C-alpha positions as CSV (number, residue, x, y, z in Angstrom):
1,M,0.0,0.0,0.0
2,E,1.4,3.4,-1.0
3,L,1.8,6.3,1.5
4,V,-0.4,8.5,-0.7
5,E,-3.3,6.0,-0.3
6,L,-2.7,5.9,3.5
7,K,-2.8,9.7,3.8
8,Q,-6.3,9.8,2.2
9,K,-7.8,7.5,4.9
10,T,-9.5,8.7,8.0
11,G,-8.2,8.0,11.5
12,D,-10.7,5.2,12.1
13,D,-9.8,3.6,8.8
14,L,-6.1,3.7,9.7
15,K,-6.8,2.1,13.1
16,T,-8.7,-0.7,11.4
17,L,-6.0,-1.2,8.8
18,L,-3.4,-1.3,11.6
19,I,-5.2,-4.1,13.3
20,E,-5.5,-6.0,10.0
21,Q,-1.8,-5.5,9.1
22,R,-0.6,-6.6,12.6
23,A,-2.7,-9.8,12.3
24,H,-1.3,-10.3,8.8
25,L,2.2,-9.9,10.1
26,K,1.7,-12.5,12.8
27,E,0.4,-14.9,10.2
28,L,3.4,-14.2,7.9
29,Q,5.8,-14.7,10.8
30,F,4.2,-18.0,11.7
31,Q,4.4,-19.2,8.1
32,A,8.0,-18.2,7.9
33,H,8.8,-20.1,11.1
34,E,7.0,-23.2,9.7
35,G,8.9,-22.9,6.4
36,Q,5.8,-22.4,4.4
37,L,6.5,-18.8,3.4
38,K,8.5,-18.5,0.1
39,Q,8.6,-14.7,-0.1
40,I,10.2,-13.6,3.1
41,H,10.3,-10.0,1.9
42,T,6.6,-9.6,2.5
43,I,7.3,-9.5,6.2
44,K,9.5,-6.4,5.7
45,Q,6.9,-4.8,3.5
46,T,4.2,-5.4,6.1
47,K,6.3,-3.9,8.9
48,K,6.9,-0.9,6.7
49,V,3.2,-0.3,6.2
50,I,2.6,-0.7,10.0
51,A,5.2,1.9,10.7
52,Q,3.7,4.3,8.1
53,I,0.3,3.9,9.6
54,L,1.6,4.5,13.1
55,T,3.4,7.6,11.9
56,L,0.3,9.0,10.3
57,L,-1.7,8.4,13.5
58,N,0.9,10.1,15.6
59,V,1.1,13.1,13.3
60,A,-2.7,13.4,13.4
61,A,-2.7,13.1,17.2
62,S,-0.1,15.8,17.7
63,K,-2.0,18.2,15.5
64,Q,-5.1,18.0,17.8
């Protein structure tokens, strides 16, 4: 997901997406541990999206 797309979302949408991405990350980590995950780079991409969401939420909170 691109940063531009994330910036267009509301705070509630970002929080929902954050929960989904964290669950997805847990699933990916479990698959990697079991040896089922072939594309390990997806873990890094998911962590990056989570960090971007958290940054946007923190910026929005500091503006209020």
